[in-house]
C-alpha positions in Angstrom: -200.8 -39.9 45.7 -203.2 -40.1 48.6 -205.4 -42.7 50.2 -208.5 -41.1 51.8 -210.2 -43.1 54.5 -213.7 -41.7 54.8 -215.4 -42.6 58.1 -219.1 -42.0 58.7 -220.0 -39.9 61.8 -223.7 -40.3 61.4 -226.2 -43.2 61.2 -226.3 -44.9 57.7 -229.9 -43.6 57.2 -228.6 -40.1 57.4 -225.6 -40.9 55.2 -227.9 -42.3 52.6 -229.8 -39.0 52.3 -226.6 -37.4 51.0 -225.2 -40.3 49.0 -226.7 -39.1 45.6 -225.1 -35.7 46.0 -221.8 -37.3 47.2 -221.7 -39.6 44.1 -222.4 -36.6 41.8 -219.5 -34.8 43.5 -217.3 -37.9 43.0 -218.2 -37.9 39.3 -216.9 -34.3 39.0 -213.6 -35.3 40.6 -213.2 -38.2 38.2 -213.8 -35.9 35.2 -211.3 -33.4 36.6 -208.7 -36.2 36.9 -208.4 -35.9 40.7 -209.6 -39.4 41.7 -208.5 -42.8 40.5 -210.6 -45.2 42.5 -213.3 -45.0 45.2 -215.9 -47.2 46.9 -217.7 -48.0 50.1 -216.1 -50.1 52.8 -217.5 -53.5 53.7 -219.1 -53.3 56.2 -220.4 -49.9 55.2 -218.8 -47.7 57.8 -217.3 -45.3 55.3 -215.4 -45.4 52.1 -211.9 -45.3 50.4 -210.7 -42.9 47.8 -207.4 -43.0 45.9 -206.6 -39.5 44.8 -203.9 -38.1 42.6 -203.4 -34.5 43.7 -200.4 -32.1 43.8 -200.7 -31.5 47.5 -202.4 -32.5 50.7 -203.7 -28.9 51.1 -205.3 -29.1 47.6 -207.0 -32.4 48.5 -208.2 -31.1 51.9 -209.8 -28.1 50.1 -211.5 -30.5 47.6 -212.8 -32.8 50.3 -214.3 -29.9 52.2 -216.7 -29.5 49.3 -217.9 -33.1 49.5 -221.6 -33.1 50.5 -220.7 -35.6 53.2 -218.3 -33.0 54.7 -220.6 -30.1 54.2 -223.4 -31.9 56.1 -221.0 -33.3 58.7 -221.8 -36.9 58.1 -218.2 -38.1 57.5 -214.7 -37.3 58.4 -211.6 -37.9 56.3 -208.2 -39.4 57.2 -205.6 -38.7 54.6 -202.4 -40.8 54.0 -199.9 -39.7 51.4 -198.0 -42.5 49.7 -195.6 -43.1 46.8 -196.8 -45.8 44.4 -193.6 -47.8 43.9 -195.2 -50.9 42.4 -198.3 -51.4 40.3 -199.9 -53.7 37.9 -198.7 -52.9 34.3 -202.1 -51.8 33.1 -202.3 -49.3 36.0 -198.9 -47.7 35.4 -200.3 -44.9 33.3 -202.2 -43.7 36.4 -199.2 -43.4 38.6 -196.9 -41.7 36.1 -196.8 -37.9 36.3 
C-alpha cells in the first residue's frame, strides 16, 4: 500500500483550473480499484491519496497521468507502508 502526499507547486487559482480534470482522473482510479481514499489537505496545500498498487513504479506511471502532474501544478511524495492494523470494516481493503 502507498500513501501519496500531493503538494501544490502553483497558486491555488491555477490549481483550481485543473481540479475538475483531476477529480475525473481520480474517479477512473477508484473504478479501476487503484485508490482507496483521497482528499485535500487542510489548509489546502495539496492532497493525500491512499493507493493499493502492486509496485511503486506502477503508481508513479499512474500519477504521471494525473492532470495536476501533466500541467506541473503538483508534485508527489510516495511512501510505501504495510497496513498491520485496521478497523474491522476496512479489513477487506487491505487483504490481497
